[in-house]
N, CA, C, O and the ligand as a Tripos MOL2 file, in Angstrom:
@<TRIPOS>MOLECULE
protein
  309   307    78     0     0
PROTEIN
NO_CHARGES

@<TRIPOS>ATOM
      1 N           0.8440   -1.1970    0.0000 N.3       1 MET1
      2 CA          0.0000    0.0000    0.0000 C.3       1 MET1
      3 C           0.8830    1.2520    0.0000 C.2       1 MET1
      4 O           1.7810    1.3970    0.8290 O.2       1 MET1
      5 N           0.6080    2.1440   -0.9410 N.am      2 LYS2
      6 CA          1.3830    3.3840   -1.0390 C.3       2 LYS2
      7 C           0.8350    4.4440   -0.1020 C.2       2 LYS2
      8 O          -0.3280    4.4110    0.3000 O.2       2 LYS2
      9 N           1.7120    5.3900    0.2350 N.am      3 GLY3
     10 CA          1.2550    6.5010    1.0660 C.3       3 GLY3
     11 C           0.1270    7.2360    0.3760 C.2       3 GLY3
     12 O           0.2190    7.5370   -0.8150 O.2       3 GLY3
     13 N          -0.9150    7.5230    1.0920 N.am      4 LEU4
     14 CA         -2.0890    8.1660    0.5020 C.3       4 LEU4
     15 C          -1.9090    9.6700    0.3710 C.2       4 LEU4
     16 O          -2.5610   10.3010   -0.4610 O.2       4 LEU4
     17 N          -1.0480   10.2410    1.1670 N.am      5 ILE5
     18 CA         -0.8860   11.6870    1.1550 C.3       5 ILE5
     19 C           0.2810   12.1060    0.2680 C.2       5 ILE5
     20 O           0.1170   12.9830   -0.5810 O.2       5 ILE5
     21 N           1.4400   11.5110    0.4430 N.am      6 CYS6
     22 CA          2.6010   11.9130   -0.3490 C.3       6 CYS6
     23 C           2.6650   11.1480   -1.6590 C.2       6 CYS6
     24 O           3.3150   11.5900   -2.6060 O.2       6 CYS6
     25 N           1.9880    9.9910   -1.7230 N.am      7 GLY7
     26 CA          1.9900    9.2000   -2.9530 C.3       7 GLY7
     27 C           3.2700    8.4090   -3.1490 C.2       7 GLY7
     28 O           3.4610    7.7770   -4.1880 O.2       7 GLY7
     29 N           4.1300    8.4410   -2.1730 N.am      8 HIS8
     30 CA          5.3870    7.7060   -2.2450 C.3       8 HIS8
     31 C           5.5250    6.8550   -0.9940 C.2       8 HIS8
     32 O           4.7300    6.9560   -0.0600 O.2       8 HIS8
     33 N           6.5200    6.0420   -0.9960 N.am      9 GLY9
     34 CA          6.8030    5.2590    0.1890 C.3       9 GLY9
     35 C           5.8380    4.1090    0.3620 C.2       9 GLY9
     36 O           4.8550    3.9880   -0.3700 O.2       9 GLY9
     37 N           6.1220    3.2790    1.3220 N.am     10 LYS10
     38 CA          5.2770    2.1390    1.6250 C.3      10 LYS10
     39 C           4.8280    2.2540    3.0700 C.2      10 LYS10
     40 O           5.5040    2.8590    3.9020 O.2      10 LYS10
     41 N           3.6860    1.6680    3.3530 N.am     11 THR11
     42 CA          3.2430    1.6590    4.7420 C.3      11 THR11
     43 C           3.6000    0.3160    5.3490 C.2      11 THR11
     44 O           3.4260   -0.7310    4.7240 O.2      11 THR11
     45 N           4.0910    0.3570    6.5510 N.am     12 CYS12
     46 CA          4.3510   -0.8790    7.2610 C.3      12 CYS12
     47 C           3.4540   -0.9130    8.4900 C.2      12 CYS12
     48 O           3.2910    0.0950    9.1790 O.2      12 CYS12
     49 N           2.8710   -2.0810    8.7600 N.am     13 PRO13
     50 CA          1.9450   -2.1850    9.8820 C.3      13 PRO13
     51 C           2.6160   -2.0130   11.2310 C.2      13 PRO13
     52 O           3.6490   -2.6180   11.5180 O.2      13 PRO13
     53 N           2.0120   -1.1840   12.0380 N.am     14 VAL14
     54 CA          2.5070   -0.9470   13.3900 C.3      14 VAL14
     55 C           1.3040   -0.8150   14.3200 C.2      14 VAL14
     56 O           0.1710   -0.6630   13.8630 O.2      14 VAL14
     57 N           1.5500   -0.8710   15.5890 N.am     15 ALA15
     58 CA          0.5170   -0.5530   16.5700 C.3      15 ALA15
     59 C           0.8190    0.8300   17.0840 C.2      15 ALA15
     60 O           1.8640    1.0630   17.6910 O.2      15 ALA15
     61 N          -0.0950    1.7460   16.8440 N.am     16 SER16
     62 CA          0.1570    3.1250   17.2530 C.3      16 SER16
     63 C          -0.8990    3.5900   18.2380 C.2      16 SER16
     64 O          -1.9110    2.9240   18.4550 O.2      16 SER16
     65 N          -0.6420    4.7430   18.8270 N.am     17 ALA17
     66 CA         -1.6210    5.3480   19.7190 C.3      17 ALA17
     67 C          -2.3760    6.4150   18.9460 C.2      17 ALA17
     68 O          -1.7700    7.2430   18.2650 O.2      17 ALA17
     69 N          -3.6870    6.3970   19.0510 N.am     18 VAL18
     70 CA         -4.5240    7.3720   18.3590 C.3      18 VAL18
     71 C          -5.1570    8.2810   19.3990 C.2      18 VAL18
     72 O          -5.7190    7.8140   20.3900 O.2      18 VAL18
     73 N          -5.0590    9.5910   19.1630 N.am     19 THR19
     74 CA         -5.6470   10.5600   20.0790 C.3      19 THR19
     75 C          -6.8990   11.1580   19.4540 C.2      19 THR19
     76 O          -6.8730   11.6350   18.3200 O.2      19 THR19
     77 N          -7.9750   11.1280   20.1910 N.am     20 VAL20
     78 CA         -9.2440   11.6810   19.7250 C.3      20 VAL20
     79 C          -9.6550   12.7890   20.6810 C.2      20 VAL20
     80 O          -9.6930   12.5880   21.8950 O.2      20 VAL20
     81 N          -9.9620   13.9550   20.1310 N.am     21 GLU21
     82 CA        -10.4460   15.0430   20.9740 C.3      21 GLU21
     83 C         -11.8890   15.3210   20.6240 C.2      21 GLU21
     84 O         -12.2370   15.4950   19.4560 O.2      21 GLU21
     85 N         -12.7260   15.3610   21.6440 N.am     22 LEU22
     86 CA        -14.1470   15.5570   21.4100 C.3      22 LEU22
     87 C         -14.7680   16.2650   22.6050 C.2      22 LEU22
     88 O         -14.7500   15.7500   23.7230 O.2      22 LEU22
     89 N         -15.3060   17.4260   22.3630 N.am     23 GLY23
     90 CA        -16.0180   18.1550   23.4080 C.3      23 GLY23
     91 C         -15.2070   18.3760   24.6670 C.2      23 GLY23
     92 O         -15.7490   18.3060   25.7700 O.2      23 GLY23
     93 N         -13.9120   18.6420   24.5240 N.am     24 GLY24
     94 CA        -13.0750   18.9230   25.6720 C.3      24 GLY24
     95 C         -12.4790   17.6950   26.3240 C.2      24 GLY24
     96 O         -11.6420   17.8050   27.2200 O.2      24 GLY24
     97 N         -12.9070   16.5210   25.8770 N.am     25 ALA25
     98 CA        -12.3410   15.2920   26.4040 C.3      25 ALA25
     99 C         -11.2680   14.7860   25.4480 C.2      25 ALA25
    100 O         -11.4270   14.8580   24.2290 O.2      25 ALA25
    101 N         -10.1970   14.2840   25.9980 N.am     26 THR26
    102 CA         -9.1310   13.7190   25.1830 C.3      26 THR26
    103 C          -9.0590   12.2250   25.4440 C.2      26 THR26
    104 O          -8.9140   11.7810   26.5830 O.2      26 THR26
    105 N          -9.1620   11.4740   24.3860 N.am     27 LEU27
    106 CA         -9.1380   10.0230   24.4990 C.3      27 LEU27
    107 C          -7.9220    9.4920   23.7480 C.2      27 LEU27
    108 O          -7.7410    9.7710   22.5630 O.2      27 LEU27
    109 N          -7.1060    8.7350   24.4400 N.am     28 VAL28
    110 CA         -5.9450    8.1180   23.8080 C.3      28 VAL28
    111 C          -6.1890    6.6180   23.7590 C.2      28 VAL28
    112 O          -6.4150    5.9750   24.7840 O.2      28 VAL28
    113 N          -6.1390    6.0830   22.5670 N.am     29 VAL29
    114 CA         -6.3270    4.6460   22.4040 C.3      29 VAL29
    115 C          -4.9970    4.0520   21.9570 C.2      29 VAL29
    116 O          -4.4730    4.3870   20.8940 O.2      29 VAL29
    117 N          -4.4690    3.1690   22.7850 N.am     30 LYS30
    118 CA         -3.1750    2.5540   22.4840 C.3      30 LYS30
    119 C          -3.3520    1.2500   21.7260 C.2      30 LYS30
    120 O          -4.3720    0.5720   21.8450 O.2      30 LYS30
    121 N          -2.3460    0.9230   20.9550 N.am     31 GLY31
    122 CA         -2.3130   -0.3760   20.2890 C.3      31 GLY31
    123 C          -3.2700   -0.4870   19.1230 C.2      31 GLY31
    124 O          -3.7240   -1.5800   18.7840 O.2      31 GLY31
    125 N          -3.5800    0.6600   18.5010 N.am     32 VAL32
    126 CA         -4.4560    0.6360   17.3290 C.3      32 VAL32
    127 C          -3.6540    0.1640   16.1180 C.2      32 VAL32
    128 O          -2.5870    0.7060   15.8280 O.2      32 VAL32
    129 N          -4.1600   -0.8350   15.4170 N.am     33 PRO33
    130 CA         -3.4520   -1.2880   14.2150 C.3      33 PRO33
    131 C          -3.4290   -0.1780   13.1700 C.2      33 PRO33
    132 O          -4.4820    0.3140   12.7630 O.2      33 PRO33
    133 N          -2.2540    0.2120   12.7400 N.am     34 ALA34
    134 CA         -2.1170    1.3010   11.7740 C.3      34 ALA34
    135 C          -0.9380    1.0230   10.8640 C.2      34 ALA34
    136 O          -0.1460    0.1140   11.1100 O.2      34 ALA34
    137 N          -0.8330    1.8180    9.8080 N.am     35 GLY35
    138 CA          0.3110    1.7330    8.9210 C.3      35 GLY35
    139 C           1.0320    3.0560    8.9200 C.2      35 GLY35
    140 O           0.4020    4.1130    8.8870 O.2      35 GLY35
    141 N           2.3490    3.0080    8.9560 N.am     36 ILE36
    142 CA          3.1430    4.2290    8.9120 C.3      36 ILE36
    143 C           3.8810    4.2770    7.5720 C.2      36 ILE36
    144 O           4.5590    3.3210    7.1960 O.2      36 ILE36
    145 N           3.7450    5.3910    6.8610 N.am     37 CYS37
    146 CA          4.4460    5.5780    5.5840 C.3      37 CYS37
    147 C           5.9370    5.7260    5.8620 C.2      37 CYS37
    148 O           6.3450    6.5200    6.7100 O.2      37 CYS37
    149 N           6.7500    4.9480    5.1340 N.am     38 ASP38
    150 CA          8.1930    5.0230    5.3820 C.3      38 ASP38
    151 C           8.8250    6.2260    4.6910 C.2      38 ASP38
    152 O          10.0170    6.4850    4.8530 O.2      38 ASP38
    153 N           8.0300    6.9570    3.9260 N.am     39 ASN39
    154 CA          8.5450    8.1480    3.2410 C.3      39 ASN39
    155 C           8.2740    9.4250    4.0370 C.2      39 ASN39
    156 O           9.1880   10.2040    4.3090 O.2      39 ASN39
    157 N           7.0130    9.6280    4.4050 N.am     40 CYS40
    158 CA          6.6580   10.8860    5.0720 C.3      40 CYS40
    159 C           6.2840   10.6920    6.5380 C.2      40 CYS40
    160 O           6.1210   11.6620    7.2780 O.2      40 CYS40
    161 N           6.1500    9.4330    6.9510 N.am     41 GLY41
    162 CA          5.8570    9.1690    8.3500 C.3      41 GLY41
    163 C           4.3890    9.3180    8.7140 C.2      41 GLY41
    164 O           4.0240    9.2160    9.8850 O.2      41 GLY41
    165 N           3.5400    9.5600    7.7100 N.am     42 GLU42
    166 CA          2.1040    9.6950    7.9460 C.3      42 GLU42
    167 C           1.5240    8.3550    8.4030 C.2      42 GLU42
    168 O           1.8730    7.2990    7.8760 O.2      42 GLU42
    169 N           0.6440    8.4200    9.3820 N.am     43 ALA43
    170 CA          0.0220    7.2010    9.8900 C.3      43 ALA43
    171 C          -1.3510    7.0090    9.2730 C.2      43 ALA43
    172 O          -2.1330    7.9530    9.1580 O.2      43 ALA43
    173 N          -1.6270    5.8120    8.8890 N.am     44 TYR44
    174 CA         -2.9300    5.4770    8.3310 C.3      44 TYR44
    175 C          -3.6130    4.4670    9.2230 C.2      44 TYR44
    176 O          -3.0630    3.4100    9.5330 O.2      44 TYR44
    177 N          -4.8290    4.8130    9.6330 N.am     45 VAL45
    178 CA         -5.5970    3.9000   10.4500 C.3      45 VAL45
    179 C          -6.6960    3.3070    9.5740 C.2      45 VAL45
    180 O          -7.3540    4.0120    8.8080 O.2      45 VAL45
    181 N          -6.8730    2.0310    9.7020 N.am     46 ASP46
    182 CA         -7.8890    1.3320    8.9320 C.3      46 ASP46
    183 C          -9.2600    1.9930    9.0940 C.2      46 ASP46
    184 O          -9.6330    2.3930   10.1970 O.2      46 ASP46
    185 N          -9.9990    2.1050    8.0020 N.am     47 GLU47
    186 CA        -11.2940    2.7930    8.0260 C.3      47 GLU47
    187 C         -12.2650    2.1950    9.0360 C.2      47 GLU47
    188 O         -12.9600    2.9130    9.7540 O.2      47 GLU47
    189 N         -12.2970    0.8870    9.0770 N.am     48 GLU48
    190 CA        -13.1930    0.2060   10.0100 C.3      48 GLU48
    191 C         -12.8650    0.5860   11.4480 C.2      48 GLU48
    192 O         -13.7520    0.7790   12.2800 O.2      48 GLU48
    193 N         -11.5800    0.6860   11.7150 N.am     49 ILE49
    194 CA        -11.1160    1.0210   13.0550 C.3      49 ILE49
    195 C         -11.4030    2.4860   13.3520 C.2      49 ILE49
    196 O         -11.8150    2.8400   14.4560 O.2      49 ILE49
    197 N         -11.1760    3.3420   12.3400 N.am     50 ALA50
    198 CA        -11.4150    4.7760   12.5100 C.3      50 ALA50
    199 C         -12.8790    5.0500   12.8520 C.2      50 ALA50
    200 O         -13.1810    5.9750   13.6060 O.2      50 ALA50
    201 N         -13.7730    4.2570   12.3060 N.am     51 ARG51
    202 CA        -15.2090    4.4310   12.5620 C.3      51 ARG51
    203 C         -15.5670    4.1290   14.0140 C.2      51 ARG51
    204 O         -16.5750    4.6170   14.5240 O.2      51 ARG51
    205 N         -14.7540    3.3360   14.6630 N.am     52 GLN52
    206 CA        -15.0510    2.9720   16.0540 C.3      52 GLN52
    207 C         -14.6570    4.0810   17.0200 C.2      52 GLN52
    208 O         -15.1500    4.1380   18.1460 O.2      52 GLN52
    209 N         -13.7680    4.9580   16.5750 N.am     53 ARG53
    210 CA        -13.2280    5.9690   17.4900 C.3      53 ARG53
    211 C         -14.2760    6.9380   18.0360 C.2      53 ARG53
    212 O         -14.2980    7.1840   19.2420 O.2      53 ARG53
    213 N         -15.1490    7.4980   17.1870 N.am     54 PRO54
    214 CA        -16.1130    8.4730   17.7170 C.3      54 PRO54
    215 C         -17.0060    7.9070   18.8070 C.2      54 PRO54
    216 O         -17.2440    8.5750   19.8130 O.2      54 PRO54
    217 N         -17.4980    6.7060   18.6350 N.am     55 SER55
    218 CA        -18.3900    6.1340   19.6390 C.3      55 SER55
    219 C         -17.6510    5.9150   20.9590 C.2      55 SER55
    220 O         -18.2140    6.0770   22.0420 O.2      55 SER55
    221 N         -16.3890    5.5490   20.8410 N.am     56 THR56
    222 CA        -15.5870    5.3450   22.0420 C.3      56 THR56
    223 C         -15.3770    6.6700   22.7640 C.2      56 THR56
    224 O         -15.4660    6.7420   23.9890 O.2      56 THR56
    225 N         -15.0960    7.7210   21.9870 N.am     57 ALA57
    226 CA        -14.8870    9.0420   22.5620 C.3      57 ALA57
    227 C         -16.1870    9.5740   23.1660 C.2      57 ALA57
    228 O         -16.1850   10.2030   24.2240 O.2      57 ALA57
    229 N         -17.2660    9.3150   22.4920 N.am     58 ASP58
    230 CA        -18.5840    9.7350   22.9370 C.3      58 ASP58
    231 C         -18.9120    9.1420   24.3060 C.2      58 ASP58
    232 O         -19.4310    9.8130   25.1990 O.2      58 ASP58
    233 N         -18.5980    7.8960   24.4260 N.am     59 GLU59
    234 CA        -18.8290    7.1480   25.6640 C.3      59 GLU59
    235 C         -18.0410    7.7750   26.8130 C.2      59 GLU59
    236 O         -18.5520    7.9250   27.9230 O.2      59 GLU59
    237 N         -16.7920    8.1380   26.5300 N.am     60 ALA60
    238 CA        -15.9350    8.7570   27.5460 C.3      60 ALA60
    239 C         -16.4800   10.1270   27.9330 C.2      60 ALA60
    240 O         -16.4690   10.5060   29.1040 O.2      60 ALA60
    241 N         -16.9550   10.8630   26.9330 N.am     61 GLN61
    242 CA        -17.4780   12.2020   27.1660 C.3      61 GLN61
    243 C         -18.7080   12.1460   28.0580 C.2      61 GLN61
    244 O         -18.8540   12.9510   28.9770 O.2      61 GLN61
    245 N         -19.5820   11.2000   27.7860 N.am     62 LYS62
    246 CA        -20.8040   11.0360   28.5810 C.3      62 LYS62
    247 C         -20.4720   10.7260   30.0260 C.2      62 LYS62
    248 O         -21.1950   11.1220   30.9400 O.2      62 LYS62
    249 N         -19.3780   10.0180   30.2270 N.am     63 ALA63
    250 CA        -18.9610    9.6410   31.5760 C.3      63 ALA63
    251 C         -18.2400   10.7900   32.2750 C.2      63 ALA63
    252 O         -17.8430   10.6640   33.4340 O.2      63 ALA63
    253 N         -18.0680   11.9320   31.5600 N.am     64 GLY64
    254 CA        -17.4200   13.0940   32.1580 C.3      64 GLY64
    255 C         -15.9220   12.9520   32.2340 C.2      64 GLY64
    256 O         -15.2690   13.6120   33.0430 O.2      64 GLY64
    257 N         -15.3690   12.0880   31.3910 N.am     65 VAL65
    258 CA        -13.9330   11.8540   31.4020 C.3      65 VAL65
    259 C         -13.2080   12.9890   30.6860 C.2      65 VAL65
    260 O         -13.6010   13.3930   29.5920 O.2      65 VAL65
    261 N         -12.1490   13.4990   31.3080 N.am     66 GLN66
    262 CA        -11.3390   14.5480   30.6990 C.3      66 GLN66
    263 C         -10.2500   13.9340   29.8180 C.2      66 GLN66
    264 O         -10.0940   14.2860   28.6480 O.2      66 GLN66
    265 N          -9.5190   13.0240   30.4070 N.am     67 VAL67
    266 CA         -8.4760   12.3190   29.6730 C.3      67 VAL67
    267 C          -8.6290   10.8340   29.9520 C.2      67 VAL67
    268 O          -8.6580   10.4040   31.1050 O.2      67 VAL67
    269 N          -8.7240   10.0760   28.9060 N.am     68 ASP68
    270 CA         -8.9120    8.6400   29.0650 C.3      68 ASP68
    271 C          -7.8800    7.9160   28.2000 C.2      68 ASP68
    272 O          -7.7450    8.2130   27.0130 O.2      68 ASP68
    273 N          -7.1710    6.9900   28.7760 N.am     69 VAL69
    274 CA         -6.2090    6.1880   28.0230 C.3      69 VAL69
    275 C          -6.6380    4.7360   28.1370 C.2      69 VAL69
    276 O          -6.7920    4.2010   29.2350 O.2      69 VAL69
    277 N          -6.8230    4.1260   27.0150 N.am     70 ARG70
    278 CA         -7.2290    2.7220   27.0500 C.3      70 ARG70
    279 C          -6.5770    1.9250   25.9290 C.2      70 ARG70
    280 O          -6.0730    2.4810   24.9530 O.2      70 ARG70
    281 N          -6.6020    0.6400   26.0940 N.am     71 GLU71
    282 CA         -6.0640   -0.2430   25.0630 C.3      71 GLU71
    283 C          -7.1370   -0.4700   24.0190 C.2      71 GLU71
    284 O          -8.3210   -0.5930   24.3300 O.2      71 GLU71
    285 N          -6.6940   -0.5230   22.7740 N.am     72 PHE72
    286 CA         -7.6250   -0.7960   21.6910 C.3      72 PHE72
    287 C          -8.1040   -2.2450   21.7870 C.2      72 PHE72
    288 O          -7.3080   -3.1720   21.9430 O.2      72 PHE72
    289 N          -9.4330   -2.4150   21.6890 N.am     73 VAL73
    290 CA        -10.0150   -3.7550   21.6700 C.3      73 VAL73
    291 C         -10.7720   -3.9090   20.3680 C.2      73 VAL73
    292 O         -11.7330   -3.1850   20.1080 O.2      73 VAL73
    293 N         -10.3450   -4.8360   19.5650 N.am     74 ALA74
    294 CA        -10.9850   -5.0300   18.2600 C.3      74 ALA74
    295 C         -12.4060   -5.5270   18.4190 C.2      74 ALA74
    296 O         -12.6710   -6.4960   19.1310 O.2      74 ALA74
    297 N         -13.3210   -4.8390   17.7340 N.am     75 THR75
    298 CA        -14.7190   -5.2640   17.7820 C.3      75 THR75
    299 C         -15.1790   -5.7110   16.3950 C.2      75 THR75
    300 O         -16.3630   -5.9460   16.1560 O.2      75 THR75
    301 N         -14.2130   -5.8190   15.4960 N.am     76 ILE76
    302 CA        -14.5380   -6.2760   14.1330 C.3      76 ILE76
    303 C         -14.5930   -7.7920   14.1360 C.2      76 ILE76
    304 O         -13.6520   -8.4600   14.5650 O.2      76 ILE76
    305 N         -15.6890   -8.3190   13.6610 N.am     77 SER77
    306 CA        -15.8210   -9.7770   13.6330 C.3      77 SER77
    307 C         -15.3990  -10.3000   12.2740 C.2      77 SER77
    308 O         -15.4340  -11.5070   12.0390 O.2      77 SER77
    309 ZN          3.9060    9.0810    2.6260 Zn       78 ZN78
@<TRIPOS>BOND
     1     1     2 1
     2     2     3 1
     3     3     4 2
     4     3     5 am
     5     5     6 1
     6     6     7 1
     7     7     8 2
     8     7     9 am
     9     9    10 1
    10    10    11 1
    11    11    12 2
    12    11    13 am
    13    13    14 1
    14    14    15 1
    15    15    16 2
    16    15    17 am
    17    17    18 1
    18    18    19 1
    19    19    20 2
    20    19    21 am
    21    21    22 1
    22    22    23 1
    23    23    24 2
    24    23    25 am
    25    25    26 1
    26    26    27 1
    27    27    28 2
    28    27    29 am
    29    29    30 1
    30    30    31 1
    31    31    32 2
    32    31    33 am
    33    33    34 1
    34    34    35 1
    35    35    36 2
    36    35    37 am
    37    37    38 1
    38    38    39 1
    39    39    40 2
    40    39    41 am
    41    41    42 1
    42    42    43 1
    43    43    44 2
    44    43    45 am
    45    45    46 1
    46    46    47 1
    47    47    48 2
    48    47    49 am
    49    49    50 1
    50    50    51 1
    51    51    52 2
    52    51    53 am
    53    53    54 1
    54    54    55 1
    55    55    56 2
    56    55    57 am
    57    57    58 1
    58    58    59 1
    59    59    60 2
    60    59    61 am
    61    61    62 1
    62    62    63 1
    63    63    64 2
    64    63    65 am
    65    65    66 1
    66    66    67 1
    67    67    68 2
    68    67    69 am
    69    69    70 1
    70    70    71 1
    71    71    72 2
    72    71    73 am
    73    73    74 1
    74    74    75 1
    75    75    76 2
    76    75    77 am
    77    77    78 1
    78    78    79 1
    79    79    80 2
    80    79    81 am
    81    81    82 1
    82    82    83 1
    83    83    84 2
    84    83    85 am
    85    85    86 1
    86    86    87 1
    87    87    88 2
    88    87    89 am
    89    89    90 1
    90    90    91 1
    91    91    92 2
    92    91    93 am
    93    93    94 1
    94    94    95 1
    95    95    96 2
    96    95    97 am
    97    97    98 1
    98    98    99 1
    99    99   100 2
   100    99   101 am
   101   101   102 1
   102   102   103 1
   103   103   104 2
   104   103   105 am
   105   105   106 1
   106   106   107 1
   107   107   108 2
   108   107   109 am
   109   109   110 1
   110   110   111 1
   111   111   112 2
   112   111   113 am
   113   113   114 1
   114   114   115 1
   115   115   116 2
   116   115   117 am
   117   117   118 1
   118   118   119 1
   119   119   120 2
   120   119   121 am
   121   121   122 1
   122   122   123 1
   123   123   124 2
   124   123   125 am
   125   125   126 1
   126   126   127 1
   127   127   128 2
   128   127   129 am
   129   129   130 1
   130   130   131 1
   131   131   132 2
   132   131   133 am
   133   133   134 1
   134   134   135 1
   135   135   136 2
   136   135   137 am
   137   137   138 1
   138   138   139 1
   139   139   140 2
   140   139   141 am
   141   141   142 1
   142   142   143 1
   143   143   144 2
   144   143   145 am
   145   145   146 1
   146   146   147 1
   147   147   148 2
   148   147   149 am
   149   149   150 1
   150   150   151 1
   151   151   152 2
   152   151   153 am
   153   153   154 1
   154   154   155 1
   155   155   156 2
   156   155   157 am
   157   157   158 1
   158   158   159 1
   159   159   160 2
   160   159   161 am
   161   161   162 1
   162   162   163 1
   163   163   164 2
   164   163   165 am
   165   165   166 1
   166   166   167 1
   167   167   168 2
   168   167   169 am
   169   169   170 1
   170   170   171 1
   171   171   172 2
   172   171   173 am
   173   173   174 1
   174   174   175 1
   175   175   176 2
   176   175   177 am
   177   177   178 1
   178   178   179 1
   179   179   180 2
   180   179   181 am
   181   181   182 1
   182   182   183 1
   183   183   184 2
   184   183   185 am
   185   185   186 1
   186   186   187 1
   187   187   188 2
   188   187   189 am
   189   189   190 1
   190   190   191 1
   191   191   192 2
   192   191   193 am
   193   193   194 1
   194   194   195 1
   195   195   196 2
   196   195   197 am
   197   197   198 1
   198   198   199 1
   199   199   200 2
   200   199   201 am
   201   201   202 1
   202   202   203 1
   203   203   204 2
   204   203   205 am
   205   205   206 1
   206   206   207 1
   207   207   208 2
   208   207   209 am
   209   209   210 1
   210   210   211 1
   211   211   212 2
   212   211   213 am
   213   213   214 1
   214   214   215 1
   215   215   216 2
   216   215   217 am
   217   217   218 1
   218   218   219 1
   219   219   220 2
   220   219   221 am
   221   221   222 1
   222   222   223 1
   223   223   224 2
   224   223   225 am
   225   225   226 1
   226   226   227 1
   227   227   228 2
   228   227   229 am
   229   229   230 1
   230   230   231 1
   231   231   232 2
   232   231   233 am
   233   233   234 1
   234   234   235 1
   235   235   236 2
   236   235   237 am
   237   237   238 1
   238   238   239 1
   239   239   240 2
   240   239   241 am
   241   241   242 1
   242   242   243 1
   243   243   244 2
   244   243   245 am
   245   245   246 1
   246   246   247 1
   247   247   248 2
   248   247   249 am
   249   249   250 1
   250   250   251 1
   251   251   252 2
   252   251   253 am
   253   253   254 1
   254   254   255 1
   255   255   256 2
   256   255   257 am
   257   257   258 1
   258   258   259 1
   259   259   260 2
   260   259   261 am
   261   261   262 1
   262   262   263 1
   263   263   264 2
   264   263   265 am
   265   265   266 1
   266   266   267 1
   267   267   268 2
   268   267   269 am
   269   269   270 1
   270   270   271 1
   271   271   272 2
   272   271   273 am
   273   273   274 1
   274   274   275 1
   275   275   276 2
   276   275   277 am
   277   277   278 1
   278   278   279 1
   279   279   280 2
   280   279   281 am
   281   281   282 1
   282   282   283 1
   283   283   284 2
   284   283   285 am
   285   285   286 1
   286   286   287 1
   287   287   288 2
   288   287   289 am
   289   289   290 1
   290   290   291 1
   291   291   292 2
   292   291   293 am
   293   293   294 1
   294   294   295 1
   295   295   296 2
   296   295   297 am
   297   297   298 1
   298   298   299 1
   299   299   300 2
   300   299   301 am
   301   301   302 1
   302   302   303 1
   303   303   304 2
   304   303   305 am
   305   305   306 1
   306   306   307 1
   307   307   308 2
@<TRIPOS>SUBSTRUCTURE
     1 MET1         2 RESIDUE 1 A MET
     2 LYS2         6 RESIDUE 1 A LYS
     3 GLY3        10 RESIDUE 1 A GLY
     4 LEU4        14 RESIDUE 1 A LEU
     5 ILE5        18 RESIDUE 1 A ILE
     6 CYS6        22 RESIDUE 1 A CYS
     7 GLY7        26 RESIDUE 1 A GLY
     8 HIS8        30 RESIDUE 1 A HIS
     9 GLY9        34 RESIDUE 1 A GLY
    10 LYS10       38 RESIDUE 1 A LYS
    11 THR11       42 RESIDUE 1 A THR
    12 CYS12       46 RESIDUE 1 A CYS
    13 PRO13       50 RESIDUE 1 A PRO
    14 VAL14       54 RESIDUE 1 A VAL
    15 ALA15       58 RESIDUE 1 A ALA
    16 SER16       62 RESIDUE 1 A SER
    17 ALA17       66 RESIDUE 1 A ALA
    18 VAL18       70 RESIDUE 1 A VAL
    19 THR19       74 RESIDUE 1 A THR
    20 VAL20       78 RESIDUE 1 A VAL
    21 GLU21       82 RESIDUE 1 A GLU
    22 LEU22       86 RESIDUE 1 A LEU
    23 GLY23       90 RESIDUE 1 A GLY
    24 GLY24       94 RESIDUE 1 A GLY
    25 ALA25       98 RESIDUE 1 A ALA
    26 THR26      102 RESIDUE 1 A THR
    27 LEU27      106 RESIDUE 1 A LEU
    28 VAL28      110 RESIDUE 1 A VAL
    29 VAL29      114 RESIDUE 1 A VAL
    30 LYS30      118 RESIDUE 1 A LYS
    31 GLY31      122 RESIDUE 1 A GLY
    32 VAL32      126 RESIDUE 1 A VAL
    33 PRO33      130 RESIDUE 1 A PRO
    34 ALA34      134 RESIDUE 1 A ALA
    35 GLY35      138 RESIDUE 1 A GLY
    36 ILE36      142 RESIDUE 1 A ILE
    37 CYS37      146 RESIDUE 1 A CYS
    38 ASP38      150 RESIDUE 1 A ASP
    39 ASN39      154 RESIDUE 1 A ASN
    40 CYS40      158 RESIDUE 1 A CYS
    41 GLY41      162 RESIDUE 1 A GLY
    42 GLU42      166 RESIDUE 1 A GLU
    43 ALA43      170 RESIDUE 1 A ALA
    44 TYR44      174 RESIDUE 1 A TYR
    45 VAL45      178 RESIDUE 1 A VAL
    46 ASP46      182 RESIDUE 1 A ASP
    47 GLU47      186 RESIDUE 1 A GLU
    48 GLU48      190 RESIDUE 1 A GLU
    49 ILE49      194 RESIDUE 1 A ILE
    50 ALA50      198 RESIDUE 1 A ALA
    51 ARG51      202 RESIDUE 1 A ARG
    52 GLN52      206 RESIDUE 1 A GLN
    53 ARG53      210 RESIDUE 1 A ARG
    54 PRO54      214 RESIDUE 1 A PRO
    55 SER55      218 RESIDUE 1 A SER
    56 THR56      222 RESIDUE 1 A THR
    57 ALA57      226 RESIDUE 1 A ALA
    58 ASP58      230 RESIDUE 1 A ASP
    59 GLU59      234 RESIDUE 1 A GLU
    60 ALA60      238 RESIDUE 1 A ALA
    61 GLN61      242 RESIDUE 1 A GLN
    62 LYS62      246 RESIDUE 1 A LYS
    63 ALA63      250 RESIDUE 1 A ALA
    64 GLY64      254 RESIDUE 1 A GLY
    65 VAL65      258 RESIDUE 1 A VAL
    66 GLN66      262 RESIDUE 1 A GLN
    67 VAL67      266 RESIDUE 1 A VAL
    68 ASP68      270 RESIDUE 1 A ASP
    69 VAL69      274 RESIDUE 1 A VAL
    70 ARG70      278 RESIDUE 1 A ARG
    71 GLU71      282 RESIDUE 1 A GLU
    72 PHE72      286 RESIDUE 1 A PHE
    73 VAL73      290 RESIDUE 1 A VAL
    74 ALA74      294 RESIDUE 1 A ALA
    75 THR75      298 RESIDUE 1 A THR
    76 ILE76      302 RESIDUE 1 A ILE
    77 SER77      306 RESIDUE 1 A SER
    78 ZN78       309 GROUP 0 **** ****
């Protein structure tokens, strides 16, 4: 898979931390499967995984969480 932004380089799979900011709450999800471009260093998170982020952040916001750090748990079957 080529870099989507620079159009060069290759992405290699890594587990990265994704930060989501929503309504004043900051949610850090560790161990998210992602690809890092070896040319520009841009990180790509799988679309299916990216779709899960808002609901997770929403849940934290409802609970009144300011900063939440959690491990990514795959919910894709
Ligand atoms: Zn790139």
